[in-house]
C-alpha positions as CSV (number, residue, x, y, z in Angstrom):
1,X,-40.4,18.8,-42.1
2,X,-39.7,18.9,-45.6
3,X,-42.1,16.9,-48.0
4,X,-41.6,15.5,-51.3
5,X,-44.2,15.9,-54.2
6,X,-46.5,13.0,-54.3
7,X,-48.5,11.3,-57.0
8,X,-51.5,12.6,-55.5
9,X,-50.1,16.2,-55.3
10,X,-49.6,15.5,-59.2
11,X,-53.0,14.3,-59.7
12,X,-54.3,17.5,-58.0
13,X,-52.8,19.7,-60.2
14,X,-53.7,18.1,-63.2
15,X,-57.4,17.9,-62.3
16,X,-57.0,21.7,-61.8
17,X,-55.4,22.1,-65.4
18,X,-58.3,19.8,-66.7
19,X,-61.0,22.5,-65.2
20,X,-59.6,25.1,-67.2
21,X,-61.6,25.4,-70.4
22,X,-58.9,27.9,-72.2
23,X,-55.9,25.5,-71.2
24,X,-55.6,23.5,-74.6
25,X,-55.9,26.5,-76.5
26,X,-53.3,28.1,-74.7
27,X,-51.1,25.4,-74.5
28,X,-51.4,24.9,-78.4
29,X,-50.6,28.8,-78.5
30,X,-47.6,28.9,-76.2
31,X,-45.7,25.8,-77.3
32,X,-46.1,26.7,-81.3
33,X,-45.3,30.4,-80.7
34,X,-43.2,30.9,-77.5
35,X,-44.3,32.9,-74.3
36,X,-43.3,36.4,-75.1
37,X,-45.1,36.3,-78.8
38,X,-48.2,35.0,-77.1
39,X,-48.1,37.2,-74.2
40,X,-47.4,40.5,-76.3
41,X,-49.6,43.6,-76.2
42,X,-50.0,45.2,-79.4
43,X,-51.1,48.6,-77.6
44,X,-47.7,48.6,-76.3
45,X,-46.5,49.2,-79.1
46,X,-49.0,51.8,-80.4
47,X,-48.1,53.8,-77.5
48,X,-44.6,54.1,-77.8
49,X,-44.4,56.2,-81.1
50,X,-40.8,57.8,-81.2
51,X,-41.9,61.1,-81.2
52,X,-40.7,63.3,-78.2
53,X,-41.5,67.1,-77.1
54,X,-37.7,67.4,-75.8
55,X,-34.6,66.1,-77.4
56,X,-31.2,66.6,-77.4
57,X,-29.2,66.6,-80.2
58,X,-27.1,63.0,-80.1
59,X,-26.2,62.2,-83.8
60,X,-25.7,58.5,-84.6
61,X,-25.4,55.6,-82.3
62,X,-22.4,53.5,-81.8
63,X,-22.1,49.7,-81.8
64,X,-20.6,47.8,-78.7
65,X,-21.1,44.5,-80.8
66,X,-20.1,41.5,-79.1
67,X,-19.0,43.5,-75.8
68,X,-19.9,44.1,-72.3
69,X,-18.6,47.9,-72.5
70,X,-22.0,49.6,-72.6
71,X,-21.0,51.6,-69.9
72,X,-17.7,53.1,-71.6
73,X,-20.1,53.6,-75.1
74,X,-22.9,55.3,-72.9
75,X,-20.1,57.5,-70.8
76,X,-18.3,58.2,-74.3
77,X,-21.2,59.1,-75.6
78,X,-22.6,61.6,-73.4
79,X,-19.0,63.4,-73.9
80,X,-19.1,63.3,-77.6
81,X,-22.7,64.9,-77.5
82,X,-20.7,67.9,-75.6
83,X,-17.8,67.9,-78.0
84,X,-20.0,67.4,-81.1
85,X,-22.0,70.8,-80.0
86,X,-19.1,72.9,-78.9
87,X,-17.3,72.1,-82.6
88,X,-19.8,71.6,-84.8
89,X,-18.6,67.6,-85.6
90,X,-20.2,65.7,-87.5
91,X,-23.0,63.3,-85.8
92,X,-20.8,60.1,-86.7
93,X,-18.3,61.5,-84.5
94,X,-16.9,59.0,-81.8
95,X,-14.3,58.9,-79.1
96,X,-12.5,55.9,-78.8
97,X,-13.7,53.3,-76.7
98,X,-11.0,50.9,-77.0
99,X,-8.5,53.1,-75.7
100,X,-10.6,53.5,-72.3
101,X,-11.4,49.9,-72.6
102,X,-7.5,49.2,-72.8
103,X,-6.8,51.1,-69.6
104,X,-9.9,49.8,-67.9
105,X,-8.5,46.4,-68.0
106,X,-5.2,47.0,-66.9
107,X,-6.4,49.0,-63.9
108,X,-8.8,46.2,-62.7
109,X,-5.9,43.6,-63.4
110,X,-4.0,45.6,-60.9
111,X,-7.1,46.2,-58.7
112,X,-7.8,42.4,-58.3
113,X,-4.1,41.6,-57.5
114,X,-3.9,44.1,-54.5
115,X,-7.4,42.7,-53.1
116,X,-5.7,39.0,-53.6
117,X,-2.7,40.5,-51.9
118,X,-5.1,42.2,-48.9
119,X,-7.2,39.1,-48.6
120,X,-4.6,36.4,-48.8
121,X,-5.2,35.4,-44.8
122,X,-8.3,34.7,-45.7
123,X,-9.3,31.2,-46.7
124,X,-10.4,30.1,-50.3
125,X,-13.7,29.5,-48.9
126,X,-14.4,33.0,-47.8
127,X,-17.1,34.7,-49.4
128,X,-15.1,37.7,-50.3
129,X,-12.2,35.5,-51.9
130,X,-14.7,33.5,-53.6
131,X,-16.3,36.7,-55.1
132,X,-13.2,38.0,-56.0
133,X,-12.1,34.8,-58.0
134,X,-15.6,34.3,-59.5
135,X,-14.6,37.1,-62.4
136,X,-10.7,38.8,-61.6
137,X,-11.8,41.0,-64.2
138,X,-14.4,41.6,-66.9
139,X,-16.1,44.1,-69.3
140,X,-18.5,45.9,-66.9
141,X,-18.2,48.8,-65.0
142,X,-19.8,51.9,-63.6
143,X,-20.0,55.6,-63.7
144,X,-17.4,56.4,-61.2
145,X,-15.2,53.7,-62.5
146,X,-15.2,55.4,-66.1
147,X,-14.5,58.8,-64.2
148,X,-11.2,57.3,-62.7
149,X,-9.8,55.8,-65.7
150,X,-10.5,59.0,-68.0
151,X,-9.3,61.3,-65.1
152,X,-5.8,59.2,-65.1
153,X,-5.5,58.7,-68.7
154,X,-7.4,61.2,-70.7
155,X,-9.7,60.3,-73.7
156,X,-9.0,60.0,-77.7
157,X,-10.7,60.3,-80.6
158,X,-11.9,57.2,-82.4
159,X,-9.5,57.9,-85.6
160,X,-6.4,58.1,-83.0
161,X,-7.1,54.2,-81.5
162,X,-9.9,52.0,-83.5
163,X,-11.8,48.9,-82.8
164,X,-10.1,45.4,-83.3
165,X,-11.3,42.0,-83.3
166,X,-10.7,41.4,-79.7
167,X,-12.3,44.6,-78.5
168,X,-15.3,43.9,-80.8
169,X,-15.7,40.4,-79.4
170,X,-13.9,40.2,-75.8
171,X,-14.7,36.7,-75.0
172,X,-11.5,35.1,-75.9
173,X,-8.9,38.1,-74.3
174,X,-11.5,37.9,-71.1
175,X,-11.0,34.5,-71.1
176,X,-6.8,34.5,-71.3
177,X,-6.9,37.2,-68.9
178,X,-8.8,35.7,-66.1
179,X,-7.0,32.6,-66.4
180,X,-3.7,34.5,-66.1
181,X,-4.9,36.5,-62.9
182,X,-6.0,33.2,-61.3
183,X,-2.9,31.8,-61.8
184,X,-1.4,35.0,-60.3
185,X,-3.8,34.8,-57.4
186,X,-2.3,31.3,-56.2
187,X,1.5,32.8,-56.5
188,X,0.5,36.3,-54.6
189,X,-1.3,34.2,-51.7
190,X,1.4,32.1,-51.2
191,X,4.2,34.5,-51.2
192,X,2.1,36.7,-48.8
193,X,1.3,33.6,-46.2
194,X,5.2,32.4,-46.5
195,X,6.0,35.8,-45.2
196,X,8.2,36.7,-48.6
197,X,9.4,40.3,-49.4
198,X,9.0,39.6,-53.2
199,X,5.2,40.3,-53.2
200,X,5.8,43.7,-54.4
201,X,8.2,42.6,-57.3
202,X,6.2,39.8,-58.6
203,X,3.0,41.6,-58.9
204,X,5.3,44.2,-60.9
205,X,6.0,41.4,-63.4
206,X,2.9,40.1,-63.3
207,X,1.4,43.5,-64.5
208,X,4.0,43.8,-67.3
209,X,2.6,40.3,-68.9
210,X,-1.0,41.8,-68.5
211,X,-0.1,45.0,-70.5
212,X,1.7,42.6,-73.0
213,X,-1.3,41.0,-73.5
214,X,-3.5,43.7,-73.7
215,X,-1.2,45.6,-76.5
216,X,-1.4,42.0,-78.5
217,X,-5.0,42.4,-78.1
218,X,-5.8,46.0,-78.8
219,X,-2.6,47.4,-80.0
220,X,-0.5,49.9,-77.8
221,X,-2.2,52.7,-76.3
222,X,-1.8,55.9,-78.2
223,X,0.3,58.7,-76.1
224,X,0.2,61.5,-78.9
225,X,-1.6,62.2,-82.0
226,X,-2.7,64.6,-84.4
227,X,-6.9,65.4,-84.1
228,X,-8.0,66.0,-87.8
229,X,-11.4,66.5,-88.8
230,X,-14.0,68.6,-91.0
231,X,-17.0,70.2,-89.1
232,X,-20.6,69.8,-90.6
233,X,-19.7,73.0,-92.8
234,X,-16.8,71.4,-94.3
235,X,-14.4,73.0,-92.5
236,X,-10.9,71.4,-91.9
237,X,-9.0,71.5,-89.2
238,X,-6.1,69.7,-87.4
239,X,-4.7,70.1,-84.0
240,X,-1.1,68.5,-83.7
241,X,0.7,66.7,-80.7
242,X,-2.2,66.0,-78.5
243,X,-2.0,64.1,-75.5
244,X,-5.1,62.0,-74.5
245,X,-5.2,64.2,-71.0
246,X,-5.0,67.5,-73.4
247,X,-7.1,66.6,-76.1
248,X,-9.7,65.7,-72.9
249,X,-9.2,69.4,-71.2
250,X,-9.7,71.1,-74.7
251,X,-12.1,69.4,-76.4
252,X,-14.4,67.6,-73.9
253,X,-13.7,70.1,-71.4
254,X,-15.9,68.7,-68.5
255,X,-15.0,68.6,-64.8
256,X,-16.1,65.2,-64.0
257,X,-16.0,66.0,-60.3
258,X,-19.1,67.6,-60.9
259,X,-21.1,64.6,-62.3
260,X,-22.8,62.2,-59.7
261,X,-24.4,59.2,-59.5
262,X,-27.9,59.2,-58.0
263,X,-29.9,55.7,-57.1
264,X,-33.0,54.8,-56.6
265,X,-32.8,51.4,-54.4
266,X,-36.0,51.5,-52.1
267,X,-35.0,48.6,-49.8
268,X,-34.8,48.5,-46.1
269,X,-31.0,48.3,-46.0
270,X,-30.3,51.3,-47.7
271,X,-32.5,54.8,-46.3
272,X,-32.9,57.4,-48.9
273,X,-31.0,60.5,-48.7
274,X,-27.5,59.1,-47.6
275,X,-24.8,57.8,-49.6
276,X,-23.5,54.2,-50.3
277,X,-20.3,52.6,-51.8
278,X,-19.5,49.3,-52.4
279,X,-16.3,47.2,-50.8
280,X,-13.6,46.4,-53.1
281,X,-15.6,47.6,-56.3
282,X,-13.5,49.6,-58.8
283,X,-10.5,49.7,-61.0
284,X,-8.1,52.4,-60.0
285,X,-6.1,52.0,-57.2
286,X,-6.0,55.5,-55.6
287,X,-9.0,56.7,-58.0
288,X,-11.9,57.9,-57.8
289,X,-14.4,56.2,-55.4
290,X,-17.7,54.4,-56.2
291,X,-20.0,56.6,-54.4
292,X,-24.3,56.5,-55.0
293,X,-26.6,58.9,-53.3
294,X,-30.0,57.2,-52.8
295,X,-33.1,59.2,-53.8
296,X,-36.8,58.4,-54.3
297,X,-37.9,57.8,-57.9
298,X,-39.8,61.2,-57.8
299,X,-36.6,62.9,-57.1
300,X,-34.6,61.0,-59.7
301,X,-37.0,61.6,-62.3
302,X,-36.7,65.5,-61.5
303,X,-33.1,65.9,-62.2
304,X,-33.1,63.7,-65.0
305,X,-35.8,66.4,-66.6
306,X,-33.9,69.1,-65.4
307,X,-30.8,67.9,-67.2
308,X,-32.4,67.4,-70.4
309,X,-34.3,70.5,-70.4
310,X,-30.7,72.4,-70.3
311,X,-29.6,70.3,-73.1
312,X,-27.2,68.0,-71.6
313,X,-27.9,63.7,-72.1
314,X,-28.1,61.5,-68.7
315,X,-26.2,58.4,-68.4
316,X,-28.5,55.7,-66.8
317,X,-28.2,52.1,-65.4
318,X,-31.1,49.9,-65.7
319,X,-32.3,46.3,-66.1
320,X,-32.5,46.5,-69.7
321,X,-33.5,42.5,-70.3
322,X,-36.9,43.2,-68.7
323,X,-40.0,43.6,-70.7
324,X,-38.2,44.9,-73.8
325,X,-38.5,44.3,-77.6
326,X,-34.8,44.8,-79.3
327,X,-35.9,44.7,-82.6
328,X,-38.3,47.1,-82.3
329,X,-36.3,49.1,-79.8
330,X,-39.6,49.2,-76.9
331,X,-38.7,49.1,-73.3
332,X,-42.2,49.0,-71.7
333,X,-43.8,46.7,-68.6
334,X,-46.4,46.2,-70.2
335,X,-45.0,45.0,-73.1
336,X,-45.9,41.4,-72.1
337,X,-48.7,40.2,-70.3
338,X,-47.6,37.2,-68.6
339,X,-49.2,36.7,-65.5
340,X,-52.6,37.2,-67.7
341,X,-51.3,34.5,-69.8
342,X,-50.4,31.8,-67.3
343,X,-53.3,33.2,-64.8
344,X,-50.4,33.7,-61.9
345,X,-49.4,36.8,-59.9
346,X,-45.9,38.1,-61.0
347,X,-45.9,41.1,-59.5
348,X,-42.8,42.2,-57.3
349,X,-42.4,45.9,-56.0
350,X,-39.2,47.4,-57.0
351,X,-38.0,46.7,-53.6
352,X,-38.5,43.2,-53.9
353,X,-37.1,42.4,-57.3
354,X,-33.5,43.9,-56.1
355,X,-33.9,41.8,-52.7
356,X,-34.9,38.4,-54.3
357,X,-32.4,38.8,-57.4
358,X,-35.0,39.5,-60.0
359,X,-33.4,42.6,-61.5
360,X,-30.6,44.7,-60.9
361,X,-28.5,47.2,-63.2
362,X,-27.0,45.2,-66.1
363,X,-27.3,47.8,-69.0
364,X,-25.8,51.7,-69.2
365,X,-27.3,53.5,-72.0
366,X,-28.1,57.2,-72.6
367,X,-31.4,59.4,-72.1
368,X,-31.6,61.8,-74.8
369,X,-35.3,63.0,-74.8
370,X,-38.7,62.9,-73.1
371,X,-42.1,63.6,-74.0
372,X,-43.9,65.5,-71.4
373,X,-47.9,65.2,-71.7
374,X,-49.7,68.0,-69.6
375,X,-46.7,68.6,-67.1
376,X,-45.8,64.7,-66.6
377,X,-43.3,62.5,-68.7
378,X,-45.0,59.6,-70.2
379,X,-41.8,58.2,-72.7
380,X,-38.2,58.8,-72.9
381,X,-35.9,58.5,-75.8
382,X,-32.9,56.3,-75.3
383,X,-29.5,55.9,-77.1
384,X,-28.3,52.8,-76.9
385,X,-24.8,51.3,-78.3
386,X,-26.1,48.1,-80.4
387,X,-25.5,49.8,-83.7
388,X,-28.4,51.7,-86.1
389,X,-30.3,48.0,-87.0
390,X,-32.3,48.3,-83.9
391,X,-35.0,50.4,-82.6
392,X,-35.2,53.4,-84.8
393,X,-31.9,53.9,-85.9
394,X,-30.3,52.8,-82.8
395,X,-32.7,54.7,-80.5
396,X,-35.2,52.8,-78.0
397,X,-38.5,54.0,-76.5
398,X,-38.7,53.6,-72.7
399,X,-42.2,54.0,-71.2
400,X,-42.7,55.9,-68.2
401,X,-43.7,53.1,-66.1
402,X,-40.6,51.1,-67.1
403,X,-38.3,53.9,-66.2
404,X,-39.8,54.0,-62.9
405,X,-39.6,50.2,-62.5
406,X,-36.1,49.2,-63.8
407,X,-34.0,52.1,-63.9
408,X,-32.0,52.2,-60.6
409,X,-29.6,54.7,-61.5
410,X,-28.5,58.0,-63.3
411,X,-25.8,60.3,-63.5
412,X,-26.5,64.3,-62.7
413,X,-24.6,67.5,-62.5
414,X,-24.5,68.9,-59.3
415,X,-25.5,72.2,-60.2
416,X,-28.9,70.6,-60.7
417,X,-28.9,69.5,-57.1
418,X,-30.2,71.6,-54.5
419,X,-27.9,72.5,-51.6
420,X,-29.4,70.3,-49.3
421,X,-28.9,67.4,-52.1
422,X,-25.1,68.4,-52.6
423,X,-24.8,67.9,-48.7
424,X,-26.2,64.7,-48.5
425,X,-24.0,63.7,-51.4
426,X,-21.1,64.8,-49.6
427,X,-21.4,62.4,-46.7
428,X,-19.5,59.8,-45.9
429,X,-20.4,56.5,-47.7
430,X,-22.0,53.5,-45.9
431,X,-20.0,50.6,-47.1
432,X,-21.8,47.7,-48.5
433,X,-21.0,44.0,-49.4
434,X,-19.1,43.8,-52.4
435,X,-22.5,41.2,-54.0
436,X,-25.0,44.3,-53.2
437,X,-27.3,44.9,-56.1
438,X,-26.1,48.5,-56.2
439,X,-22.6,46.8,-56.8
440,X,-23.8,45.4,-59.8
441,X,-21.8,46.2,-63.0
442,X,-23.2,47.6,-66.4
443,X,-22.2,44.3,-68.7
444,X,-25.0,43.7,-70.9
445,X,-23.7,42.2,-74.3
446,X,-25.0,42.9,-77.9
């Protein structure tokens, strides 16, 4: 039987508060300064000195501005590290994020329309249809979705296709695209349920309109270009009439099939050493499937260090809003003592964080260094994509404890996995519901 809050309850709570000698002082401090400033631990900042025993040369940070394209920026950053090293490029060289964004949004629109057709026999109140309509397309994504776009469309240098007002701030474009796609969904569901033969032709015209919207917002996607640059030694280079696919093959030259997603999800529904995918999550129809191998945090950490030691940075997904100071560029689960401040137990296990919706992967960045003391990692160097005015010229410091608690995914070259782990990764994946935490898209905006 439910029970309402009585006046006696409130009086009891007030009496308990009155017995606390520190209550008035804490009330003044919290109300005037805010929770985080009052709960801040200065020792955290002292321990997060941005010096590391192992670093990968990564160059200048990029800036996603007011868009949720962190996963694209992080992935292209790992690729430009590789490219810059092999071709002696300057530190400010970037690959075109808008080019990848154009094709991602175009493919996501088709993905949505295809799923609307597949679920047309389900009521609008079904959870899957509701989930689709909640966000027809958006800025966010996962590693395998990035690979699907690049494997189909290649990449280009930023000089070949530059950012626009609508890529720097995607709010209005997303609003227009989602309105259009929801409108299209009403038409397609009716056509399918009426048994019409026009479904494909109507969908084709819908995609034609999506393409037009994207061209107006981003410009026409480049199909051929000249790659012109000076290297660090000021030597001039030009490579003419390149296609995006040829540029990727010649300059980036990475086999994306070798890079796989390793997650740490210690929840009861996901046993370790199994692979998982997420129903209806993706962008390119017929492209690469989202697939995760779930391993222990010890193994995830070991693989990350292996890749760094070989000179390769590591794309990773985490819950960036938890216990982080954006301005100082610190991510540390000891940054704030909120439980001590309020005298309440706020602890949750990593599994409980996921199961009870307290935490999920919301941001993708790049690990470019680690500080190893007496054989153990103590803190990590992180390349963010929020420009150079935060942290240390855009780089953040992540404590070891934060890494273990709030990092959920890393992308690792299969050559660093054992034979047994590669066999695990090759398993057919268990299909999870669309709203599973491991299906959360990295989308956090600057």
